[in-house]
KOLKEDREN-111508 format. One line per 3 residues: number of its first residue (from 1); for each residue x, y, z of N, C-alpha, C. Coordinates in Angstrom, 3 decimals, always signed. Each point is the difference from the previous one (the first is absolute). Last residue first. Example, Ala and Ser with C-alpha at 12.3 -4.5 7.8 and 13.67 -1.06 7.14 Angstrom:
<sites>
2> +12.850:-2.250:+7.080:+0.820:+1.190:+0.060:-0.770:+1.090:+0.730 ~ +0.290:-5.720:-0.070:-0.890:+1.190:+0.000:+0.900:+1.200:+0.000
</sites>
This chain:
<sites>
206> +97.482:+119.675:+60.714:-0.231:-0.267:+1.348:-0.520:+1.544:+0.586 ~ +1.502:-1.088:-4.671:-1.619:-0.406:+0.617:+0.061:+0.037:+1.241 ~ +4.346:+0.915:-1.770:-1.068:+1.317:-0.406:-1.311:-0.395:+0.417
203> +4.359:-2.590:+2.305:-0.618:+0.080:-1.330:-1.241:+1.133:-0.139 ~ +4.127:-0.049:+3.373:-1.217:-0.389:-0.105:-0.658:-0.009:-1.266 ~ +5.115:-0.716:+1.252:-0.714:+1.063:-0.183:-1.416:-0.425:-0.091
200> +3.605:-2.471:+3.002:-0.120:+0.372:-1.432:-1.005:+1.098:-0.232 ~ +3.838:-2.749:+3.981:-0.968:+1.060:-0.388:-0.084:+0.092:-1.460 ~ +2.685:-3.126:+2.607:-1.427:-0.635:-0.416:-0.732:+1.282:-0.603
197> +4.424:+0.259:+1.678:+0.075:-0.896:-1.247:-1.344:-0.418:-0.332 ~ +0.907:+2.913:+3.440:+0.310:+0.775:-1.069:-0.165:-1.032:-1.453 ~ -0.759:-1.635:+4.549:-1.176:+1.078:-0.478:+0.238:+0.563:-1.157
194> +3.258:-2.637:+2.266:-0.760:-0.752:-0.515:-1.227:+0.811:-0.906 ~ +3.249:+2.398:+2.669:+0.504:-0.490:-1.263:-0.943:-0.898:-0.833 ~ -1.333:+1.622:+4.297:-0.117:+0.988:-1.151:+0.987:-0.500:-1.303
191> -0.349:-2.753:+3.838:-1.238:+0.371:-0.485:-0.210:+1.031:-1.096 ~ +4.290:-0.875:+2.111:-0.438:-1.136:-0.787:-1.266:+0.008:-0.425 ~ +1.553:+3.422:+2.589:+0.685:+0.025:-1.015:-0.576:-0.947:-0.779
188> -1.554:+0.156:+4.212:-0.629:+0.693:-1.040:+0.524:+0.107:-1.279 ~ +0.166:-4.419:+3.089:+0.663:+1.461:-0.074:-0.551:+0.856:-1.092 ~ -2.927:-4.388:+1.800:+1.146:+0.171:-0.800:+0.575:+1.688:+0.465
185> -3.107:-3.138:+3.556:+0.047:+0.996:-1.150:+1.347:+0.316:-0.728 ~ -1.489:-4.969:+2.168:+0.617:+1.384:+0.453:-0.167:+1.092:-1.173 ~ -2.559:-4.986:+1.456:+0.714:+0.374:-0.807:+0.633:+1.624:+0.705
182> -3.044:-3.400:+2.090:+0.947:-0.824:-0.691:+0.692:+1.049:-1.185 ~ -4.048:+0.242:+3.115:+0.329:+0.927:-0.854:+1.132:-0.640:-1.191 ~ -1.689:-2.678:+3.708:-0.940:+0.103:-1.036:+0.421:+1.056:-1.247
179> +2.381:-0.431:+4.388:+0.193:-1.225:-0.844:-0.938:-0.084:-1.066 ~ -0.585:+3.462:+3.089:+1.286:-0.097:-0.619:+0.400:-1.037:-0.993 ~ -4.074:+0.017:+2.488:-0.239:+0.871:-1.003:+1.678:+0.249:-0.453
176> -0.146:-2.908:+3.406:-0.584:-0.483:-1.020:-0.209:+0.766:-1.151 ~ +1.771:+1.525:+4.117:+0.777:-0.912:-0.605:-0.607:-0.709:-1.402 ~ -2.705:+2.900:+2.575:+0.966:+0.705:-0.537:+1.115:-0.748:-0.546
173> -3.547:-2.284:+2.419:-0.621:+0.686:-1.332:+1.372:+0.875:-0.752 ~ +1.767:-3.899:+3.253:-1.122:+0.993:+0.134:-0.532:+0.615:-1.361 ~ +1.332:-5.096:+0.599:+0.631:+1.048:-0.152:-0.944:+1.282:+0.220
170> +1.274:-5.892:+0.313:-1.030:+1.193:+0.484:+0.808:+1.274:-0.106 ~ +0.163:-5.093:-2.578:+0.438:+0.589:+0.874:-0.839:+1.509:+0.568 ~ +0.997:-5.226:-2.970:-0.901:+1.141:+0.387:+0.936:+0.715:+1.161
167> +0.552:-4.263:-4.598:+0.606:+1.232:+1.103:-1.382:+0.590:+0.645 ~ -1.160:-4.179:-2.022:+1.155:+0.295:-0.571:+0.452:+0.947:+0.986 ~ -3.822:-3.711:-1.360:+0.222:+0.826:+0.879:+1.548:+0.156:-0.240
164> -2.889:-2.035:-3.906:+0.548:-0.343:+1.250:+0.423:+1.202:+1.072 ~ -2.687:-2.382:-4.846:+0.367:+1.672:+0.626:+0.296:-0.517:+1.411 ~ +1.168:-3.378:-4.308:-1.030:+0.164:+1.103:+0.306:+1.688:+0.457
161> +1.019:-3.881:-4.171:+0.246:+1.165:+0.547:-0.911:+0.232:+1.012 ~ +1.819:-4.389:-3.048:-1.040:+0.733:+0.178:+0.805:+1.218:+0.919 ~ +2.627:-3.656:-1.150:-0.528:+0.551:-1.412:-0.966:+1.439:+0.410
158> +2.240:-3.134:+3.006:-0.784:-0.982:-1.001:-0.465:+0.923:-1.142 ~ +1.942:+1.959:+3.937:+0.916:-1.291:-0.291:-0.722:-0.820:-1.092 ~ -1.799:+4.226:+2.016:+0.033:-0.763:+0.690:+0.791:-1.423:-0.316
155> +0.559:+5.507:-1.017:-0.546:-1.254:-0.632:+0.134:-1.031:+1.089 ~ -1.551:+5.401:+0.675:+1.349:-0.978:+0.142:-0.437:-1.395:-0.571 ~ -1.390:+5.697:+0.737:-0.367:-1.250:-0.647:+1.312:-0.801:-0.244
152> -1.234:+3.634:+4.302:+0.557:-0.355:-1.406:-0.225:-1.193:-0.639 ~ -1.617:+4.504:+3.736:-0.081:-1.583:-0.456:+0.613:-0.225:-1.277 ~ -0.047:+3.963:+4.107:+0.751:-0.272:-1.479:-0.253:-1.508:-0.416
149> -2.315:+4.113:+3.703:+0.252:-1.157:-0.310:+0.236:-0.488:-1.497 ~ +0.198:+4.281:+4.315:+0.255:-0.650:-1.752:+0.104:-1.145:+0.062 ~ -2.585:+3.532:+3.385:+0.766:-1.510:-0.213:+0.143:-0.097:-1.145
146> -0.563:+4.833:+2.581:-0.002:-0.828:-0.920:+0.865:-1.333:+0.043 ~ +0.138:+3.478:+3.160:-1.431:+0.049:-0.576:-0.251:-0.867:-0.784 ~ +3.995:-0.243:+3.927:-0.539:+0.724:-1.023:-1.341:-0.153:-0.161
143> +2.680:-2.183:+3.476:+1.161:+1.083:-0.579:-0.592:+0.762:-1.357 ~ -2.310:-3.171:+3.050:-0.236:+1.068:+0.338:+1.052:+0.882:-0.646 ~ -0.663:-4.554:-1.050:-0.707:+0.835:-0.316:-0.384:+1.227:+0.320
140> +4.243:-3.106:-0.982:-0.544:+0.556:+1.044:-1.053:+0.917:-0.263 ~ +3.555:-2.101:-2.476:-1.306:-1.007:+0.102:-1.053:+0.420:+1.204 ~ +4.347:+2.610:-3.358:-0.662:-0.451:+1.268:-1.442:-0.964:-0.255
137> +5.280:+0.752:-2.523:-1.552:-0.113:-0.308:-0.604:-0.331:+1.371 ~ +4.693:+1.866:-1.949:-0.249:-0.771:+1.200:-1.400:+0.056:+0.264 ~ +1.574:+1.388:-4.161:+1.119:-0.627:+0.563:-0.405:-0.551:+1.216
134> -3.774:+0.369:-3.306:+0.745:+0.923:+0.775:+1.435:-0.444:+0.470 ~ -2.673:-1.887:-4.362:-0.162:+0.002:+1.291:+1.081:+0.906:+0.823 ~ -1.295:+1.366:-5.117:+0.181:-1.434:+0.491:-0.122:+0.239:+1.773
131> -0.386:+3.458:-3.800:+1.085:-0.042:+0.907:+0.277:-1.182:+0.695 ~ -3.197:+0.779:-3.333:-0.249:+1.246:+1.259:+1.030:+0.064:+0.861 ~ -0.136:-3.408:-3.617:+0.285:+1.360:-0.761:-0.235:+1.157:+1.101
128> -0.787:-4.538:+1.694:+1.467:+0.249:-0.175:+0.147:+1.268:-1.138 ~ -4.326:-1.107:+0.814:+0.570:+0.228:+1.500:+1.250:+0.460:-0.040 ~ -2.082:-1.776:-4.129:-0.708:+1.174:+0.358:+0.783:+0.542:+1.380
125> +0.819:-4.466:-1.039:+0.556:+0.647:-0.978:-0.440:+1.609:+0.232 ~ -1.958:-3.250:+2.658:+1.373:+0.114:+0.233:+0.773:+0.860:-1.037 ~ -5.550:+0.521:+0.941:+0.995:-1.065:-0.111:+1.537:+0.642:+0.051
122> -4.256:+1.717:+2.972:+0.954:+0.336:-1.069:+0.681:-1.064:-0.335 ~ -3.668:+1.840:+3.914:+0.442:-1.138:-0.661:+0.529:+0.168:-1.305 ~ -1.256:+2.705:+4.835:+0.243:+0.183:-1.524:+0.489:-1.051:-0.091
119> -2.874:+1.631:+4.256:+0.945:-0.964:-0.531:-0.002:+0.335:-1.465 ~ -1.179:+3.326:+4.762:-0.143:-0.582:-1.500:+1.056:-1.131:-0.571 ~ -2.382:+1.653:+5.036:+0.923:+0.291:-0.793:-0.611:-0.813:-1.660
116> -1.889:+2.448:+5.442:+0.303:-1.272:-0.882:+0.933:+0.369:-1.031 ~ -2.241:+2.771:+3.147:+0.501:-0.961:+0.750:+0.323:-1.139:-0.774 ~ -2.061:+4.548:-1.252:-0.760:-1.147:+0.430:+0.475:-1.297:+0.818
113> +2.571:+3.645:-1.988:-0.862:+0.451:+0.877:-0.922:-0.751:+0.806 ~ +2.870:-1.670:-3.420:+0.801:+0.267:+0.798:-0.825:+0.775:+1.076 ~ -1.954:-0.436:-4.018:-0.091:-1.237:+0.799:+0.890:+0.129:+1.317
110> -0.251:+3.493:-3.111:-1.326:-0.231:+0.716:+0.184:-1.191:+0.996 ~ +3.626:+1.184:-2.655:-0.365:+0.661:+1.118:-1.062:-0.162:+0.812 ~ +0.881:-2.481:-3.922:+0.762:-0.351:+1.052:-0.129:+0.916:+1.031
107> -2.336:+0.701:-4.353:-0.475:-0.941:+0.819:+0.767:-0.439:+1.296 ~ +1.317:+3.535:-3.445:-1.332:-0.097:+0.536:-0.403:-0.864:+1.011 ~ +4.262:-0.193:-2.352:-0.144:+1.133:+0.897:-1.486:+0.542:+0.624
104> +0.914:-4.324:-2.579:+0.545:+0.043:+1.348:-0.144:+1.469:+0.946 ~ -1.478:-0.260:-4.638:-0.716:-0.773:+0.830:+0.371:-0.119:+1.263 ~ +2.630:+2.040:-3.151:-1.099:+1.044:+0.328:-0.731:-0.895:+0.802
101> +3.669:-2.345:-1.469:+0.208:+0.830:+0.999:-1.184:+0.980:+0.290 ~ -0.203:-3.361:-3.650:-0.200:-0.405:+1.428:+0.213:+0.953:+1.319 ~ +0.092:+1.338:-5.086:-1.304:-1.153:+0.720:+0.040:-0.300:+1.040
98> +3.498:+2.607:-2.158:-1.178:+0.702:-0.470:-1.226:-0.701:+0.585 ~ +4.550:-1.464:+1.197:-0.257:+1.201:+0.625:-1.487:+0.693:-0.449 ~ +0.656:-4.577:-1.444:+0.373:+0.097:+1.486:+0.060:+1.483:+0.518
95> -1.081:-1.986:-4.384:-0.385:-0.707:+1.061:-0.004:+0.391:+1.388 ~ +1.578:+2.411:-3.685:-1.302:+0.102:-0.133:-0.596:-1.073:+1.247 ~ +4.714:-0.451:-0.960:-0.433:+1.629:+0.534:-1.563:+0.145:+0.231
92> +2.247:-3.830:-2.174:-0.374:+0.017:+1.411:-0.455:+1.421:+0.435 ~ -0.734:-3.046:-4.051:-0.340:+1.390:+0.148:+0.354:-0.031:+1.443 ~ +1.416:-3.961:-3.556:-0.540:+0.259:+1.048:+0.004:+1.566:+0.629
89> -0.015:-2.119:-5.143:+1.008:+0.329:+1.102:-1.154:+0.419:+1.460 ~ -0.254:-3.082:-5.396:-0.650:+0.965:+0.976:+1.203:+0.560:+0.899 ~ -0.993:-3.056:-4.740:+0.932:+1.092:+0.487:-0.654:+0.641:+1.119
86> -2.014:-4.912:-1.259:+0.339:+1.201:-0.502:+1.216:+0.930:+0.745 ~ -1.376:-4.621:+1.309:-0.018:-0.165:-1.578:-0.097:+1.549:-0.760 ~ +2.162:-2.694:+5.045:-0.811:+1.166:-0.652:-0.072:-0.074:-1.643
83> +0.910:-4.391:+2.876:+0.792:+1.116:-0.264:-0.677:+0.892:-0.443 ~ -2.275:-2.923:+3.586:+0.260:-0.232:-1.483:+0.897:+1.285:-0.231 ~ -1.323:-3.068:+4.550:+0.332:+1.446:-0.798:+0.326:-0.004:-1.175
80> -2.114:-4.665:+2.393:+0.912:+0.995:-0.019:-0.058:+1.008:-0.627 ~ -3.525:-3.036:+0.780:+1.084:-0.549:+0.627:+1.347:+0.753:+0.078 ~ -4.028:+0.684:-2.576:-0.133:+0.353:+1.266:+1.092:-0.438:+0.848
77> -1.468:+0.814:-5.123:+1.028:-0.718:+0.631:+0.241:+0.685:+1.316 ~ -3.579:+1.369:-2.464:+0.171:-1.111:-0.919:+1.082:-0.731:+0.463 ~ -1.365:+4.162:+1.999:-0.817:-1.383:+0.027:+0.373:-1.055:-0.561
74> +2.712:+3.586:-0.120:-0.236:-0.598:+1.219:-0.778:-0.891:+0.105 ~ +0.296:+2.432:-3.911:+1.098:-1.106:+0.099:-0.220:-0.529:+1.613 ~ -2.871:+3.225:-1.305:-0.366:-0.975:-0.490:+0.875:-0.983:+0.152
71> +1.063:+4.130:+1.873:-0.772:-0.739:+0.811:-0.690:-1.327:-0.825 ~ +2.766:+2.951:-2.057:+0.733:-0.606:+0.767:-0.744:-0.872:+1.106 ~ -1.636:+2.641:-3.583:+0.739:-1.131:-0.546:+0.638:-0.824:+1.175
68> -1.833:+4.160:+0.782:-1.217:-0.963:-0.161:+0.658:-1.495:-0.415 ~ +2.025:+4.843:+0.819:+0.332:-1.281:+0.614:-1.042:-0.964:+0.152 ~ +1.564:+4.427:-3.500:-0.872:-0.570:+0.960:+0.469:-1.322:+0.631
65> +3.943:+3.271:-1.726:-1.202:-0.816:-0.640:-0.969:-0.411:+1.306 ~ +3.156:+3.794:+1.880:+0.317:-0.814:-1.279:-1.761:-0.707:-0.695 ~ +2.233:+1.220:+5.206:-0.398:+1.089:-1.217:+0.543:-0.752:-1.021
62> -2.057:-1.607:+5.058:+1.050:-0.057:-1.204:-0.083:+1.092:-0.954 ~ -0.830:-0.617:+5.557:-0.485:+0.275:-1.043:+1.169:-0.165:-1.028 ~ -0.726:-2.609:+4.918:+0.842:+1.020:-0.987:-0.595:+0.232:-1.204
59> -2.519:-1.125:+5.128:+0.574:-0.795:-1.237:+0.824:+1.186:-1.042 ~ -1.813:-0.610:+5.311:+0.360:+1.089:-0.743:+0.790:-0.603:-1.323 ~ -3.276:-0.712:+4.915:+0.775:-0.702:-1.133:+0.275:+0.802:-1.306
56> -1.567:+0.493:+5.350:+0.075:+0.823:-0.889:+0.492:-0.999:-0.999 ~ -2.218:+0.114:+4.891:+1.068:-0.974:-0.784:-0.573:+0.697:-1.326 ~ -1.375:+0.971:+5.619:+0.034:+0.261:-1.509:+0.917:-0.831:-0.858
53> -1.668:-0.985:+5.375:+1.120:+0.641:-0.738:-0.190:-0.126:-1.682 ~ -2.612:-0.532:+5.596:-0.025:-0.292:-1.358:+1.116:+0.887:-0.697 ~ -2.997:-1.567:+4.839:+1.168:+0.382:-0.255:+0.367:-0.267:-1.795
50> -4.718:+0.372:+4.106:+0.565:-0.209:-1.447:+1.510:+0.411:-0.153 ~ -2.985:-2.606:+4.498:+0.592:+1.400:-0.726:+0.361:-0.302:-1.602 ~ -1.757:-3.194:+3.201:-1.012:+0.622:-0.098:+0.381:+1.345:-0.548
47> +2.213:-4.368:-0.051:+0.061:+0.600:+1.445:-0.972:+1.547:-0.060 ~ +1.532:-1.822:-4.502:-0.084:-0.763:+1.086:-0.019:+0.555:+1.239 ~ +0.387:+1.423:-4.942:-1.005:+0.827:+1.068:-0.103:-0.932:+1.194
44> +3.323:+1.230:-4.324:-0.300:-1.130:+1.195:-0.768:+0.675:+0.707 ~ +2.174:+1.051:-5.331:-0.657:+0.423:+0.877:-0.074:-1.390:+1.302 ~ +1.847:+2.463:-5.190:-0.083:-1.335:+0.850:-0.126:+0.605:+1.386
41> -0.978:+1.995:-5.297:+0.090:+0.105:+1.572:+0.079:-1.022:+0.777 ~ +0.607:+1.939:-5.853:-0.036:-0.941:+1.332:+0.154:+0.568:+1.410 ~ +0.075:+3.121:-3.775:-0.390:-1.354:-0.598:-0.519:-1.148:+0.837
38> -1.273:+5.054:+0.873:+1.468:-0.951:+0.214:-0.320:-1.380:-0.333 ~ -1.974:+5.146:-2.052:-0.268:-0.999:+0.657:+1.075:-0.671:+0.190 ~ -2.555:+4.354:-1.737:+1.254:-0.362:+0.342:-0.349:-1.194:+0.907
35> -3.741:+2.540:-1.353:+1.302:+0.613:-0.918:+1.400:-0.667:-0.010 ~ -5.825:-0.452:+1.221:+1.363:-0.648:+0.390:+0.884:+0.727:-0.928 ~ -4.229:+2.546:+0.661:+0.253:-1.452:-0.359:+1.390:+0.185:+0.311
32> -2.240:+4.223:+0.584:-0.026:-1.107:+1.194:+0.270:-1.415:-0.133 ~ -0.171:+4.397:-2.804:-1.010:-0.943:-0.052:-0.137:-0.998:+1.145 ~ +2.981:+3.586:-0.216:-1.162:+0.558:-0.769:-1.168:-0.845:+0.254
29> +4.495:-0.882:+1.388:-0.480:+1.219:+1.171:-1.549:+0.331:-0.624 ~ +2.039:-5.004:-0.373:+0.092:+1.215:-0.751:-0.742:+1.140:+0.796 ~ +2.724:-4.019:+2.521:-1.378:+0.090:-0.632:+0.103:+1.270:-0.788
26> +3.590:-4.021:+2.187:-0.561:+1.184:-0.399:-1.170:+0.112:-0.873 ~ +1.257:-3.872:+1.645:+1.070:+0.491:+1.154:-0.398:+1.585:-0.256 ~ -2.165:-5.526:-1.485:-0.064:+1.642:-0.055:+0.920:+0.896:+1.122
23> +0.701:-5.658:-1.565:-0.539:+1.289:+0.959:-0.046:+1.372:-0.223 ~ +1.541:-4.769:-2.456:-0.492:+1.363:-0.527:-0.818:+0.858:+1.306 ~ +0.235:-4.894:+1.428:+0.668:+0.410:-1.323:-0.486:+1.509:-0.111
20> +0.831:-3.229:+4.370:-0.570:+0.726:-0.663:+0.472:+0.406:-1.298 ~ +0.648:-4.130:+4.583:+0.554:+1.141:-1.434:-1.094:+0.765:-0.578 ~ +1.705:-3.451:+5.120:-0.928:+0.633:-1.204:+0.712:+1.235:-1.018
17> +1.626:-3.810:+4.000:+0.396:+0.909:-0.965:-1.523:+0.140:-0.867 ~ +1.252:-3.239:+3.933:-0.902:+1.194:+0.445:+0.232:+1.133:-1.500 ~ +2.160:-3.979:-0.449:-1.240:-0.428:+0.688:-1.013:+0.920:+0.363
14> +4.732:+0.650:-0.799:-0.552:+0.036:-1.137:-1.507:-0.620:+0.086 ~ +2.672:+3.260:+3.489:-0.042:-1.401:-0.028:-1.033:-0.358:-1.509 ~ +2.792:+4.426:+0.762:-1.273:-0.423:+0.136:+0.349:-1.538:-0.351
11> +3.724:+3.415:+0.202:-0.614:-0.579:+1.114:-1.395:-0.598:+0.361 ~ +2.734:+2.378:-3.553:-0.449:+0.985:+0.532:-0.590:-0.930:+1.482 ~ +2.095:-2.418:-3.501:+1.118:+1.367:+0.375:-0.766:+0.827:+1.173
8> -2.330:-3.621:-2.021:+0.857:-0.410:+0.888:+1.114:+1.123:+0.589 ~ -3.438:+0.927:-3.284:-0.567:-0.243:+1.343:+0.997:-0.766:+1.088 ~ +1.133:+1.139:-4.576:-0.195:+1.157:+0.800:-0.383:-0.481:+1.387
5> +0.600:-3.432:-3.160:+1.412:+0.601:+0.592:-0.468:+1.402:+0.808 ~ -3.784:-2.488:-1.777:+0.690:-0.796:+1.070:+1.247:+0.895:+0.543 ~ -2.101:+1.737:-3.763:-0.619:+0.270:+1.331:+0.310:-0.515:+1.006
2> +2.260:-0.461:-4.147:+0.206:+1.310:+0.553:-0.882:+0.054:+1.296 ~ -0.739:-3.891:-2.368:+1.507:-0.053:+0.533:+0.158:+1.378:+0.647
</sites>
């Protein structure tokens, strides 16, 4: 679904669309081995030329108990999502500012120089935490560097769920970075008041 959706957005005929998985983008300065990859690349070679766009898929990390039981539940009940069986919480900060933003800051400027763009696919709850859709979302590829794809899990009326196309928009690297930070620095007074509450004397063994 994501490949077809991105292909249509960038103007590729589905009959001409090709794709590749995990294409090496960076190499270690010491070993020369791949040190960073682009998850997927959608391309077209028709007419003798090469046109392509990268696609990164960013999941949300969870803090708490291991996820194995959830996957076992999905295998046993494939028709619908199951209610979580353990206490966990989505770690939005690690998934966005700590994980995704550094990748964008490395990859997007290079792709911009190469005349291409990077698409980022995240689910709707993740995108909403980042601020949600822009007030006037742009669908003009010339307006930015990053194509945000936001699929949604939707019921089909018979109790089954499918991943379907949701929102998409084009943003610059700078606008995207601001979304991913999704936090403001607290005041010095607040920080120091919290610090005073947490301060303890080190044990003699340290």
